[in-house]
Backbone as CSV, one residue per row, in Angstrom:
resi,resn,N_x,N_y,N_z,CA_x,CA_y,CA_z,C_x,C_y,C_z
1,MET,-107.516,149.075,89.383,-106.157,150.009,89.246,-105.450,150.092,87.903
2,LYS,-105.161,151.330,87.469,-104.596,151.491,86.098,-103.230,151.801,86.374
3,LEU,-102.256,151.201,85.636,-100.897,151.288,85.816,-100.393,151.833,84.391
4,VAL,-99.572,152.884,84.444,-98.795,153.618,83.308,-97.334,153.227,83.404
5,ILE,-96.988,152.809,82.442,-95.321,152.452,82.380,-94.696,153.885,81.507
6,VAL,-93.991,154.471,82.281,-93.468,155.761,81.789,-92.062,155.549,81.074
7,VAL,-91.873,155.755,79.879,-90.475,155.352,79.192,-89.872,156.383,78.448
8,PRO,-89.020,157.386,79.168,-88.283,158.457,78.400,-87.440,157.972,77.185
9,CYS,-87.485,158.528,76.069,-86.834,158.023,74.771,-86.112,159.195,74.274
10,TYR,-84.823,158.909,73.737,-83.992,159.926,73.084,-83.084,158.941,72.155
11,ASN,-83.566,159.028,70.770,-82.871,158.485,69.610,-82.851,156.963,70.024
12,GLU,-84.232,156.312,70.256,-84.250,154.864,70.639,-84.736,154.004,69.552
13,GLU,-84.732,154.285,68.339,-85.354,153.516,67.212,-85.087,152.119,67.148
14,LEU,-83.779,151.823,67.525,-83.288,150.355,67.450,-83.738,149.426,68.545
15,VAL,-84.531,150.054,69.618,-85.020,149.205,70.632,-86.520,149.273,70.869
16,LEU,-87.247,150.272,70.349,-88.667,150.525,70.650,-89.521,149.202,70.378
17,HIS,-89.158,148.521,69.212,-90.148,147.424,69.109,-90.093,146.170,70.112
18,GLU,-88.851,146.036,70.487,-88.601,144.978,71.437,-88.963,145.483,72.772
19,THR,-88.750,146.508,73.116,-89.154,147.240,74.257,-90.578,147.071,74.602
20,THR,-91.429,147.553,73.527,-92.918,147.388,73.521,-93.253,145.947,73.660
21,ARG,-92.745,144.935,73.034,-93.090,143.602,72.952,-92.903,143.127,74.485
22,ARG,-91.926,143.449,75.233,-91.634,142.913,76.375,-92.338,143.623,77.501
23,LEU,-92.884,144.918,77.373,-93.677,145.656,78.346,-95.068,145.125,78.226
24,VAL,-95.579,144.965,76.810,-96.859,144.576,76.604,-97.085,143.331,77.138
25,ALA,-96.111,142.557,77.219,-96.271,141.112,77.934,-96.349,141.240,79.411
26,VAL,-95.704,142.181,79.987,-95.616,142.338,81.520,-97.164,142.736,81.808
27,LEU,-97.626,143.863,81.034,-99.129,144.311,81.229,-99.976,143.300,81.120
28,GLN,-100.125,142.404,80.038,-101.070,141.524,80.029,-101.006,140.457,81.059
29,SER,-99.714,140.159,81.495,-99.489,139.228,82.584,-100.150,139.777,83.810
30,LEU,-99.996,140.956,84.005,-100.601,141.775,85.306,-102.003,141.722,85.264
31,MET,-102.602,141.926,84.151,-104.096,142.029,83.824,-104.722,140.495,83.995
32,GLU,-103.808,139.861,83.521,-104.437,138.155,83.600,-104.527,137.641,85.021
33,ARG,-103.545,138.110,85.813,-103.722,137.771,87.211,-104.388,138.648,88.268
34,LYS,-105.127,139.700,87.511,-105.812,140.567,88.186,-105.049,141.493,89.287
35,SER,-103.815,141.765,88.911,-103.081,142.723,89.750,-103.451,143.939,89.546
36,ILE,-103.656,144.180,88.198,-104.253,145.507,87.513,-105.229,145.259,86.641
37,ASP,-106.252,146.424,86.526,-107.233,146.469,85.626,-107.015,147.020,84.296
38,GLU,-106.116,148.084,84.200,-105.694,148.435,82.919,-104.364,148.873,82.907
39,GLY,-103.874,148.850,81.875,-102.327,149.219,81.731,-101.985,149.908,80.391
40,MET,-100.956,150.648,80.459,-100.669,151.279,79.271,-99.046,151.847,79.181
41,ILE,-98.398,151.961,78.211,-97.038,152.128,77.937,-97.002,153.670,77.466
42,LEU,-96.391,154.559,78.143,-96.397,156.017,77.757,-94.979,156.304,77.303
43,TYR,-94.665,156.562,76.079,-93.366,156.905,75.545,-93.379,158.274,75.654
44,VAL,-92.202,159.064,76.260,-92.026,160.462,76.094,-90.757,160.629,75.283
45,ASP,-90.969,161.075,74.107,-90.009,161.394,73.064,-89.334,162.794,73.425
46,ASP,-87.891,162.729,73.802,-87.408,164.011,74.341,-86.705,164.499,73.121
47,GLY,-87.227,165.019,72.020,-86.669,165.728,70.887,-85.902,164.722,70.211
48,SER,-86.289,163.585,69.953,-85.158,162.496,69.258,-84.973,162.966,67.730
49,LYS,-83.721,162.898,67.352,-83.516,163.172,65.791,-83.555,162.071,64.897
50,ASP,-84.010,160.866,65.502,-83.976,159.844,64.581,-85.523,159.406,64.300
51,LYS,-85.837,158.059,64.063,-87.239,157.765,63.753,-88.010,157.437,65.012
52,THR,-87.711,157.720,66.173,-88.190,157.385,67.424,-89.831,157.638,67.506
53,TRP,-89.956,159.074,67.088,-91.577,159.296,67.215,-92.410,158.590,66.092
54,SER,-91.899,158.328,64.934,-92.668,157.782,63.920,-92.889,156.561,64.347
55,ILE,-91.909,155.777,65.029,-92.106,154.456,65.483,-93.048,154.318,66.664
56,ILE,-93.046,155.383,67.557,-94.315,155.472,68.407,-95.465,155.665,68.066
57,GLU,-95.708,156.388,66.867,-97.046,156.563,66.308,-97.534,155.330,65.674
58,THR,-96.545,154.512,65.051,-96.918,153.286,64.357,-97.466,152.249,65.382
59,LEU,-96.751,152.227,66.455,-96.986,151.246,67.770,-98.353,151.653,68.246
60,SER,-98.554,152.924,68.533,-99.903,153.169,68.929,-101.072,152.858,68.295
61,LYS,-100.955,152.891,66.641,-101.817,152.319,66.086,-102.083,150.892,65.978
62,GLU,-101.054,150.221,66.271,-101.141,148.645,66.503,-101.735,148.070,67.595
63,THR,-101.539,148.902,68.630,-102.102,148.381,70.083,-102.482,149.799,70.994
64,SER,-103.556,149.763,71.640,-104.181,150.628,72.406,-103.278,150.711,73.708
65,LEU,-102.436,149.850,73.869,-101.807,149.739,75.069,-100.472,150.738,75.041
66,VAL,-100.280,151.411,73.917,-99.137,152.499,73.695,-99.521,153.631,73.401
67,GLY,-99.130,154.697,74.162,-99.365,156.136,73.996,-97.954,156.831,73.959
68,GLY,-98.039,158.005,73.420,-96.941,158.788,73.487,-97.178,160.269,73.626
69,LEU,-96.098,160.925,73.940,-95.937,162.445,74.193,-94.672,162.783,73.335
70,LYS,-94.698,163.786,72.694,-93.469,164.181,71.888,-93.054,165.676,72.393
71,LEU,-92.066,166.004,73.097,-91.595,167.041,73.486,-91.229,168.117,72.319
72,SER,-91.209,169.251,72.379,-90.825,169.978,71.260,-89.393,170.236,70.876
73,CYS,-88.693,169.928,72.059,-87.193,170.009,71.902,-86.465,169.122,72.909
74,ASN,-85.331,168.809,72.621,-84.585,167.914,73.760,-84.432,168.843,74.945
75,ARG,-84.867,168.352,76.092,-84.920,168.754,77.458,-84.241,168.112,78.406
76,GLY,-83.926,166.928,78.082,-82.818,165.970,78.885,-83.961,164.967,79.627
77,HIS,-83.222,163.909,80.191,-83.921,162.605,80.617,-84.953,163.129,81.894
78,GLN,-84.460,163.848,82.733,-85.150,164.143,83.797,-86.526,165.204,83.563
79,TYR,-86.410,165.967,82.669,-87.655,166.749,82.164,-88.626,165.700,81.547
80,ALA,-88.116,165.006,80.463,-88.914,164.070,79.838,-89.677,163.171,80.893
81,LEU,-88.982,162.377,81.901,-89.513,161.731,82.905,-90.649,162.457,83.498
82,TRP,-90.282,163.745,83.986,-91.375,164.478,84.682,-92.512,164.778,83.904
83,ALA,-92.415,164.908,82.456,-93.635,165.095,81.719,-94.255,163.846,81.668
84,GLY,-93.783,162.691,81.707,-94.583,161.519,81.807,-95.162,161.258,83.051
85,LEU,-94.348,161.649,84.118,-95.179,161.487,85.451,-96.223,162.452,85.657
86,LYS,-96.228,163.525,85.091,-97.171,164.714,85.244,-98.384,163.985,84.577
87,TRP,-98.375,163.485,83.440,-99.518,163.007,82.805,-99.954,161.652,83.447
88,ALA,-99.115,160.828,83.919,-99.689,159.860,84.686,-100.293,159.943,85.844
89,SER,-99.846,161.181,86.469,-100.519,161.487,87.801,-102.013,161.783,87.746
90,ALA,-102.372,162.357,86.401,-103.735,162.518,86.161,-104.497,161.314,85.315
91,HIS,-103.907,160.383,85.033,-104.585,159.272,84.391,-104.338,157.969,84.843
92,SER,-103.637,157.859,85.928,-103.484,156.504,86.700,-103.385,156.284,88.026
93,ASP,-103.570,155.214,88.395,-103.405,155.126,89.988,-101.888,154.713,90.440
94,ALA,-101.189,154.358,89.406,-99.814,154.107,89.783,-98.920,154.303,88.529
95,SER,-97.718,154.574,88.563,-96.741,154.455,87.295,-95.572,153.876,87.809
96,VAL,-94.865,153.228,86.709,-93.630,152.538,86.848,-92.687,153.383,85.647
97,SER,-91.581,153.906,86.182,-90.641,154.650,85.087,-89.565,153.668,84.939
98,ILE,-89.124,153.452,83.675,-88.280,152.810,83.161,-87.490,153.221,81.852
99,ASP,-86.201,152.981,81.728,-85.608,153.523,80.482,-85.846,152.563,79.295
100,ALA,-85.702,152.962,78.066,-86.122,152.219,76.833,-85.252,151.081,76.643
101,ASP,-83.836,151.384,77.222,-82.879,150.482,76.551,-82.920,148.912,76.982
102,LEU,-83.789,148.603,77.804,-84.060,147.108,78.434,-82.986,146.618,79.243
103,GLN,-82.108,147.477,79.713,-81.263,147.162,80.899,-81.751,146.704,82.120
104,ASP,-82.932,147.496,82.482,-83.751,147.192,83.781,-84.413,146.021,83.371
105,ASP,-84.670,144.929,84.415,-85.364,143.830,84.126,-87.097,144.230,84.174
106,VAL,-87.673,144.085,83.237,-89.023,144.389,83.042,-89.867,143.537,83.919
107,ASN,-89.418,142.348,84.342,-90.119,141.463,85.163,-90.267,141.729,86.551
108,ALA,-89.320,142.775,86.830,-89.468,143.239,88.314,-90.486,144.312,88.391
109,ILE,-91.163,144.670,87.386,-92.402,145.471,87.491,-93.433,144.790,88.150
110,CYS,-93.453,143.413,87.972,-94.601,142.530,88.604,-94.398,142.608,90.256
111,LEU,-93.231,142.621,90.555,-92.905,142.526,92.133,-93.198,143.826,92.703
112,MET,-92.843,144.861,91.792,-93.362,146.373,92.291,-94.729,146.455,92.346
113,VAL,-95.623,145.933,91.564,-96.905,145.967,91.729,-97.492,145.250,93.077
114,ASP,-96.918,144.131,93.435,-97.180,143.364,94.539,-96.867,144.131,95.789
115,GLU,-95.839,144.852,95.745,-95.217,145.767,97.044,-96.258,146.848,96.952
116,TYR,-96.668,147.400,95.962,-97.644,148.643,95.917,-98.941,147.987,96.475
117,HIS,-99.476,146.797,96.295,-100.726,146.331,96.976,-100.615,145.896,98.390
118,LYS,-99.218,145.903,98.907,-99.059,145.747,100.266,-99.183,147.045,100.956
119,GLY,-99.306,148.202,100.335,-99.390,149.559,100.764,-98.225,150.461,100.609
120,ASN,-97.316,150.070,99.662,-96.103,150.984,99.506,-96.300,151.915,98.434
121,ASP,-96.185,153.343,98.835,-96.446,154.390,97.784,-95.199,154.403,96.717
122,ILE,-94.072,153.960,97.205,-92.802,153.955,96.296,-92.023,152.762,96.363
123,VAL,-91.721,152.349,95.159,-90.997,151.068,95.310,-89.797,151.220,94.313
124,PHE,-88.527,151.185,94.875,-87.384,151.399,94.116,-86.919,150.130,93.581
125,GLY,-86.404,150.286,92.375,-85.708,149.141,91.512,-84.239,149.380,91.843
126,VAL,-83.613,148.260,92.495,-82.105,148.577,92.949,-81.428,147.200,92.205
127,ARG,-80.366,147.516,91.672,-79.528,146.559,91.036,-78.824,145.666,92.109
128,LYS,-78.673,144.400,91.773,-77.986,143.696,92.902,-76.745,143.748,92.755
129,GLU,-76.137,143.755,91.521,-74.536,143.945,91.234,-74.305,144.313,89.904
130,ARG,-73.072,144.562,89.445,-72.667,145.139,88.223,-72.004,144.395,87.438
131,LYS,-72.161,143.094,87.366,-71.407,142.180,86.433,-71.359,142.640,85.048
132,THR,-72.293,143.209,84.383,-72.491,143.585,83.050,-71.631,144.907,82.755
133,ASP,-71.211,145.542,83.651,-70.646,146.912,83.458,-69.045,146.648,83.211
134,THR,-68.529,147.372,82.507,-67.014,147.302,82.274,-66.319,147.881,83.607
135,PHE,-65.086,147.657,83.783,-64.539,147.969,84.865,-64.551,149.487,85.257
136,PHE,-64.378,150.223,84.172,-64.405,151.678,84.241,-65.681,152.243,84.534
137,LYS,-66.838,151.619,83.987,-68.012,151.966,84.196,-68.634,151.528,85.579
138,ARG,-68.243,150.346,86.129,-68.452,150.080,87.330,-67.780,150.978,88.415
139,THR,-66.598,151.210,88.194,-65.808,152.169,89.086,-66.486,153.466,89.339
140,THR,-66.682,153.950,88.310,-67.220,155.421,88.204,-68.673,155.541,88.675
141,ALA,-69.370,154.368,88.439,-70.860,154.268,88.822,-70.813,154.310,90.389
142,LEU,-70.062,153.367,91.017,-69.930,153.188,92.303,-69.363,154.414,93.100
143,ALA,-68.417,155.091,92.381,-67.966,156.266,92.993,-68.957,157.290,93.095
144,PHE,-69.679,157.422,92.025,-71.012,158.477,92.023,-71.802,158.182,93.151
145,TYR,-72.294,157.052,93.422,-73.298,156.659,94.458,-72.665,156.905,95.779
146,ARG,-71.461,156.662,96.053,-70.864,156.801,97.344,-70.862,158.266,97.537
147,LEU,-70.382,159.130,96.494,-70.336,160.513,96.685,-71.692,161.194,96.997
148,MET,-72.726,160.713,96.272,-74.057,161.195,96.565,-74.557,160.655,98.116
149,ARG,-74.255,159.585,98.391,-74.461,159.179,99.792,-73.838,159.987,100.759
150,PHE,-72.702,160.404,100.466,-71.976,161.299,101.463,-72.606,162.817,101.491
151,PHE,-73.307,163.105,100.382,-73.895,164.541,100.380,-75.266,164.290,100.907
152,ASP,-75.981,163.170,100.820,-77.376,162.918,101.297,-77.443,161.317,101.695
153,ARG,-77.653,161.043,102.846,-77.786,159.736,103.214,-79.222,159.069,102.697
154,ARG,-79.971,159.741,102.226,-81.317,159.378,101.817,-81.223,158.742,100.336
155,ILE,-80.023,159.136,99.637,-79.909,158.559,98.323,-80.000,156.927,98.155
156,ILE,-80.746,156.299,97.432,-80.790,154.906,97.295,-79.598,154.356,96.571
157,TYR,-78.724,153.521,97.249,-77.657,153.136,96.636,-77.732,152.019,95.512
158,ASN,-77.408,152.425,94.306,-77.489,151.467,93.046,-78.920,151.600,92.578
159,HIS,-79.706,152.632,92.774,-80.828,152.948,92.290,-80.838,154.193,91.203
160,ALA,-81.297,153.930,90.054,-81.386,155.023,89.120,-82.842,155.647,88.991
161,ASP,-83.440,155.513,87.831,-85.065,156.037,87.890,-85.931,154.886,87.354
162,PHE,-85.569,153.681,88.001,-86.462,152.633,87.783,-87.203,152.480,89.157
163,ARG,-88.618,152.991,89.083,-89.315,152.887,90.229,-90.857,152.765,89.965
164,LEU,-91.680,152.554,90.865,-93.063,152.465,90.911,-93.654,153.764,92.015
165,MET,-94.366,154.420,91.459,-95.012,155.452,92.458,-96.425,155.472,92.316
166,SER,-97.075,155.542,93.460,-98.473,155.626,93.652,-98.987,157.073,93.138
167,ARG,-100.372,157.323,93.108,-100.794,158.488,92.367,-100.515,159.470,93.349
168,ARG,-100.836,159.300,94.640,-100.671,160.439,95.645,-99.099,160.722,95.784
169,ALA,-98.079,159.726,95.432,-96.667,160.263,95.588,-96.321,160.988,94.292
170,MET,-97.109,160.717,93.183,-96.936,161.449,91.824,-97.421,162.778,92.049
171,LEU,-98.471,162.964,92.699,-99.162,164.323,92.801,-98.358,165.183,93.761
172,SER,-97.691,164.467,94.908,-96.721,165.374,95.688,-95.660,165.749,95.101
173,LEU,-95.153,164.721,94.033,-93.855,165.187,93.340,-94.192,166.441,92.539
174,MET,-95.261,166.539,91.950,-95.656,167.626,91.156,-95.796,168.904,92.007
175,GLU,-95.715,168.969,93.304,-95.821,170.120,94.071,-94.315,170.601,94.413
176,TYR,-93.513,169.804,93.763,-92.058,170.489,93.882,-91.837,171.462,92.501
177,PRO,-91.340,172.815,92.951,-91.385,173.668,91.734,-90.056,173.937,91.125
178,GLU,-88.951,173.267,91.765,-87.727,173.589,91.195,-87.684,173.130,89.773
179,ASP,-86.584,173.763,88.869,-86.348,173.569,87.653,-85.097,172.691,87.558
180,ASN,-84.190,172.702,88.556,-83.071,171.878,88.525,-83.519,170.511,89.185
181,LEU,-83.828,169.622,88.434,-84.533,168.345,88.717,-83.267,167.247,88.945
182,PHE,-83.430,166.537,90.144,-82.661,165.458,90.400,-83.822,164.330,91.095
183,LEU,-84.329,163.587,90.170,-85.660,162.980,90.777,-85.258,161.719,91.614
184,ARG,-84.246,161.240,91.379,-83.716,160.076,92.267,-83.537,160.501,93.853
185,GLY,-83.070,161.930,93.901,-83.064,162.491,95.321,-84.280,162.987,95.804
186,ILE,-85.024,163.643,95.005,-86.416,164.226,95.537,-87.406,163.053,96.003
187,VAL,-87.563,162.191,94.868,-88.414,160.958,95.544,-87.845,160.188,96.659
188,ALA,-86.615,159.987,96.880,-86.146,159.319,98.123,-86.489,160.106,99.396
189,SER,-86.580,161.306,99.313,-86.608,162.246,100.480,-88.203,162.626,100.844
190,MET,-89.145,162.003,99.922,-90.598,162.317,100.268,-91.136,161.788,101.448
191,GLY,-90.742,160.761,101.764,-91.264,160.006,103.271,-92.359,159.216,103.134
192,TYR,-92.904,158.810,101.886,-94.004,157.933,102.007,-93.568,156.448,102.183
193,PRO,-94.345,155.556,102.657,-94.173,154.220,102.701,-93.404,153.696,101.426
194,SER,-92.188,153.222,101.582,-91.386,152.623,100.557,-90.611,151.384,100.668
195,THR,-90.285,150.767,99.657,-89.560,149.580,99.798,-88.724,149.348,98.417
196,SER,-87.873,148.489,98.475,-87.155,148.004,97.096,-87.221,146.710,96.687
197,VAL,-87.219,146.493,95.457,-87.072,145.252,94.814,-85.640,145.063,94.036
198,TYR,-85.133,144.075,94.101,-83.746,143.816,93.533,-83.731,142.887,92.348
199,TYR,-82.882,143.408,91.393,-82.885,142.701,90.173,-81.588,142.748,89.516
200,ASP,-81.255,141.752,88.581,-80.115,141.726,87.787,-80.155,142.502,86.657
201,ARG,-79.280,143.477,86.302,-79.689,144.381,85.146,-78.634,143.578,84.036
202,SER,-79.143,143.807,82.856,-78.731,143.391,81.640,-77.882,144.402,80.757
203,GLU,-77.134,143.865,79.783,-76.332,144.874,78.758,-77.634,145.536,77.965
204,ARG,-77.237,146.560,77.299,-78.184,147.362,76.647,-78.437,146.531,75.323
205,PHE,-79.746,146.590,75.090,-80.288,145.593,73.964,-79.691,146.033,72.509
206,ALA,-79.740,147.277,72.407,-79.168,147.832,70.956,-78.844,149.339,71.261
207,GLY,-78.084,149.937,70.307,-77.870,151.207,70.259,-76.947,151.561,71.284
208,GLU,-76.572,153.091,71.391,-75.367,153.418,72.062,-75.902,154.035,73.435
209,SER,-75.003,154.041,74.454,-75.346,154.734,75.700,-75.610,156.191,75.646
210,LYS,-76.626,156.666,76.268,-76.875,157.987,76.228,-76.296,158.807,77.313
211,TYR,-75.405,158.080,78.180,-74.685,158.769,79.339,-73.164,158.355,79.162
212,PRO,-72.542,158.951,78.330,-70.958,158.872,78.150,-70.392,159.557,79.450
213,LEU,-68.950,159.391,79.670,-68.358,159.999,80.890,-68.796,161.542,80.989
214,CYS,-68.684,162.164,79.945,-68.895,163.663,80.203,-70.249,163.924,80.749
215,LYS,-71.365,163.188,80.225,-72.683,163.462,80.842,-72.888,162.824,82.163
216,MET,-72.072,161.831,82.362,-72.249,161.231,83.894,-71.652,162.258,84.705
217,LEU,-70.451,162.900,84.442,-69.980,163.852,85.285,-70.841,164.990,85.542
218,SER,-71.497,165.365,84.524,-72.399,166.650,84.611,-73.589,166.319,85.465
219,PHE,-74.142,165.024,85.134,-75.293,164.634,85.942,-74.968,164.499,87.338
220,ALA,-73.681,164.167,87.681,-73.322,163.993,89.170,-73.243,165.369,89.765
221,PHE,-72.709,166.150,88.913,-72.517,167.672,89.615,-73.912,168.081,89.790
222,GLU,-74.740,167.908,88.734,-76.014,168.552,88.771,-76.901,168.045,90.038
223,GLY,-76.710,166.795,90.154,-77.367,166.049,91.418,-76.800,166.530,92.666
224,ILE,-75.556,166.767,92.911,-75.115,167.263,94.046,-75.496,168.461,94.402
225,THR,-75.264,169.570,93.484,-75.625,171.003,93.613,-77.292,171.305,93.522
226,SER,-77.837,170.271,93.060,-79.394,170.510,93.047,-80.027,170.031,94.410
227,PHE,-79.303,169.178,94.944,-79.913,168.525,96.142,-79.206,168.546,97.653
228,SER,-78.050,169.312,97.540,-77.222,169.505,98.768,-76.716,170.716,98.904
229,ILE,-76.504,171.277,99.991,-75.596,172.508,100.220,-74.204,172.061,100.851
230,LYS,-73.868,170.710,100.936,-72.715,170.558,101.623,-71.528,171.206,100.882
231,PRO,-71.538,171.137,99.530,-70.234,172.038,98.942,-70.113,173.047,99.407
232,LEU,-71.217,174.022,99.934,-70.948,175.294,100.361,-70.318,175.168,101.542
233,GLN,-70.769,174.293,102.562,-70.322,174.076,103.673,-68.898,173.657,103.788
234,LEU,-68.532,172.858,102.890,-67.068,172.417,102.677,-66.208,173.566,102.359
235,ILE,-66.702,174.483,101.724,-65.890,175.900,101.611,-65.667,176.404,102.748
236,THR,-66.639,176.366,103.764,-66.423,177.070,105.176,-65.386,176.163,105.744
237,TYR,-65.508,174.970,105.766,-64.711,174.170,106.489,-63.192,174.321,106.032
238,LEU,-63.011,174.601,104.672,-61.744,174.867,104.065,-61.269,176.005,104.493
239,GLY,-62.033,177.164,104.598,-61.562,178.430,105.073,-61.078,178.289,106.637
240,VAL,-61.859,177.449,107.411,-61.246,177.377,108.831,-59.956,176.611,108.755
241,ALA,-59.885,175.628,107.854,-58.522,174.804,107.849,-57.493,175.680,107.605
242,PHE,-57.626,176.636,106.440,-56.594,177.529,106.178,-56.274,178.619,107.176
243,ILE,-57.353,179.108,108.041,-57.061,179.923,109.086,-56.036,179.353,110.111
244,LEU,-56.333,177.992,110.465,-55.789,177.220,111.434,-54.176,177.061,110.916
245,ILE,-54.070,176.791,109.517,-52.587,176.553,109.106,-52.036,177.852,109.034
246,ALA,-52.708,179.027,108.635,-52.214,180.405,108.806,-51.556,180.710,110.279
247,ILE,-52.333,180.474,111.269,-51.963,180.730,112.418,-50.649,179.779,112.835
248,GLY,-50.547,178.652,112.469,-49.417,177.990,112.740,-48.267,178.423,112.027
249,VAL,-48.331,178.796,110.627,-47.310,179.442,109.986,-46.763,180.803,110.529
250,VAL,-47.682,181.566,110.740,-47.313,183.007,111.767,-46.455,182.572,112.755
251,ALA,-47.025,181.446,113.670,-46.219,181.279,114.795,-44.751,180.613,114.535
252,TYR,-44.819,179.950,113.514,-43.564,179.344,113.120,-42.485,180.422,112.649
253,ALA,-43.116,181.421,111.959,-42.375,182.474,111.292,-41.707,183.288,112.291
254,LEU,-42.703,183.840,113.253,-42.142,184.517,114.368,-41.143,183.917,115.240
255,TYR,-41.197,182.579,115.345,-40.326,181.831,116.336,-38.842,181.866,115.377
256,GLU,-38.961,181.647,114.209,-37.748,181.563,113.436,-37.128,183.208,113.422
257,HIS,-37.954,184.183,113.259,-37.490,185.477,113.286,-36.779,185.914,114.568
258,PHE,-37.403,185.605,115.664,-36.824,185.796,117.163,-35.698,185.218,117.442
259,THR,-35.386,184.012,116.722,-34.245,183.127,117.115,-33.127,183.239,116.110
260,GLY,-33.316,184.140,114.957,-32.449,184.479,114.029,-32.126,183.505,113.005
261,HIS,-33.253,182.558,112.950,-33.036,181.448,111.647,-33.609,181.858,110.423
262,THR,-34.309,182.961,110.238,-34.989,183.264,109.104,-33.999,183.463,107.830
263,ILE,-34.612,182.533,106.721,-33.926,182.620,105.493,-34.843,182.860,104.440
264,ASP,-34.294,183.419,103.407,-35.141,183.752,102.195,-35.449,182.388,101.434
265,GLY,-36.775,182.416,101.096,-37.029,181.291,100.369,-38.391,181.620,99.507
266,TRP,-38.281,180.968,98.286,-39.463,181.392,97.292,-40.499,180.072,97.259
267,THR,-39.951,178.801,97.196,-40.566,177.685,96.975,-41.992,177.539,97.807
268,SER,-41.890,177.770,99.183,-42.892,177.564,99.908,-43.928,178.600,99.642
269,LEU,-43.625,179.969,99.430,-44.527,180.894,99.077,-45.072,180.692,97.805
270,LEU,-44.141,180.235,96.821,-44.878,180.160,95.279,-45.906,178.849,95.445
271,VAL,-45.515,177.731,96.095,-46.437,176.699,96.105,-47.745,177.004,97.042
272,SER,-47.669,177.987,98.201,-48.819,178.409,98.710,-49.707,179.205,98.057
273,MET,-49.180,180.247,97.277,-50.000,181.080,96.366,-50.580,180.250,95.536
274,TRP,-50.051,179.252,94.770,-50.830,178.593,93.768,-52.056,177.781,94.427
275,PHE,-51.647,177.288,95.541,-52.579,176.297,96.092,-53.781,176.921,96.825
276,ILE,-53.557,178.107,97.519,-54.568,178.947,97.924,-55.212,179.797,96.941
277,GLY,-54.718,180.138,95.848,-55.448,180.531,94.590,-56.378,179.718,94.024
278,GLY,-55.885,178.404,93.789,-56.738,177.350,93.099,-57.972,177.075,93.998
279,CYS,-57.532,177.148,95.444,-58.868,176.614,96.476,-59.794,177.953,96.302
280,VAL,-59.335,179.154,96.153,-60.371,180.407,96.128,-61.055,180.414,94.659
281,LEU,-60.625,179.967,93.673,-61.166,179.931,92.330,-62.188,178.649,92.399
282,MET,-61.709,177.636,93.036,-62.805,176.579,93.194,-63.933,176.931,93.917
283,ALA,-63.742,177.617,95.077,-64.798,178.159,96.021,-65.780,179.017,95.226
284,CYS,-64.970,179.992,94.487,-65.888,180.858,93.513,-66.670,180.197,92.592
285,GLY,-66.178,179.115,92.107,-66.925,178.339,90.998,-68.038,177.595,91.580
286,ILE,-67.697,177.068,92.860,-69.046,176.309,93.359,-70.117,177.236,93.768
287,THR,-69.726,178.368,94.380,-70.660,179.616,94.748,-71.310,179.908,93.583
288,GLY,-70.633,180.179,92.390,-71.306,180.571,91.289,-72.403,179.565,90.380
289,GLU,-72.018,178.157,90.854,-72.963,177.348,90.276,-74.258,177.387,91.007
290,TYR,-74.235,177.719,92.408,-75.382,177.804,93.054,-76.055,179.060,92.747
291,ILE,-75.456,180.180,92.523,-76.024,181.485,92.091,-76.666,181.210,90.755
292,GLY,-76.086,180.468,89.941,-76.565,180.348,88.557,-77.977,179.480,88.588
293,LYS,-77.911,178.533,89.602,-79.063,177.823,89.845,-80.495,178.626,90.427
294,ILE,-79.970,179.568,91.393,-80.991,180.574,91.793,-81.493,181.314,90.682
295,TYR,-80.518,181.986,89.720,-80.900,182.498,88.626,-81.820,181.760,87.665
296,MET,-81.640,180.629,87.500,-82.632,179.842,86.541,-83.820,179.662,87.400
297,GLU,-83.879,179.278,88.660,-85.134,179.120,89.348,-86.099,180.220,89.297
298,VAL,-85.573,181.584,89.678,-86.334,182.704,89.731,-87.102,183.142,88.395
299,LYS,-86.540,182.664,87.374,-87.191,182.898,86.101,-88.524,182.320,85.946
300,HIS,-88.760,181.133,86.584,-89.866,180.242,86.531,-90.247,179.859,85.075
301,ARG,-89.526,179.558,84.261,-89.707,179.256,82.890,-90.314,177.811,82.815
302,PRO,-91.074,177.599,81.899,-91.759,176.279,81.725,-90.822,175.198,81.407
303,LYS,-91.062,173.943,82.061,-89.928,172.930,82.109,-89.986,172.400,80.611
304,TYR,-90.971,172.249,79.935,-91.002,171.732,78.651,-92.480,172.067,77.812
305,PHE,-92.394,171.915,76.465,-93.593,172.062,75.953,-93.865,170.723,75.028
306,ILE,-95.281,170.382,75.057,-95.552,168.997,74.191,-96.085,169.449,72.882
307,ASP,-95.308,168.833,72.071,-95.631,169.083,70.607,-96.630,168.221,69.931
308,LYS,-96.702,166.910,70.285,-97.573,166.187,69.757,-98.117,164.973,70.794
309,LYS,-99.157,164.313,70.625,-99.616,163.435,71.555,-100.324,162.239,70.726
310,VAL,-100.288,160.875,70.989,-100.958,159.783,70.397,-101.363,159.086,71.748
311,ASN,-102.706,158.663,71.598,-103.456,157.790,72.635,-103.165,158.377,73.769
312,ALA,-103.017,159.633,74.050,-102.948,160.424,75.343,-103.868,161.453,75.426
């Protein structure tokens, strides 16, 4: 069995040496206990602006266990991960995807490999708790997962993109043609035998988070609109609710008219206009988001271009 550890990178020069040291130790441990025959770390440089790629080249010269792909420009985490998984699907029996920041427990990879040998095609890495997060980060992250679970029950709670996939699972993933990628949703919906391993997440080893609040909100909205049509259904429910409210208001207005109690008023009218107008604009915006995604999908543009390779 050959295992490839796919590591998307964007401006990770401060952590790459330590990440490599820890992941190489995991691969060597797995090979020593005969859980795998071969192993490799595949870094995917997502158009970094620092020395990330030069460090990857240096590491690849120091050990054959390290290889790399350099994308021609920054395409985003999901596209970088897709590029690594596509390469791994042609060159390995299984892959593990993990971020470079060392927040995910690399030792959980051994547990994932054990579950793979038990017949599981997909093994999800799931956080036990969020003690290392700030209150704001913990609250927003939990809100994100609850929201995603509301839109699709198949989403794995507290699971990001730390997972093992068998070769057939990766090849099946490559059959998905969409450009608007939300991998944690797609993989969870594939239906292959799967399980989860639980681990404690650490603080970032070095550097800054690549997901500030604005990116987190953008990613959440991208995930919802890429993987669920419930927002469009909610617009329909909202329209039905307004119709019912309108029927009640009309009945009330007619009653007041025929009983002679009608009075001139502008507050209720003004509030209603602003509220309904805001809802209409929101509905137009949500609909426009889906139309925009259709527009991007029908172009069938390439997801990425690979600029350079080392040991790959």
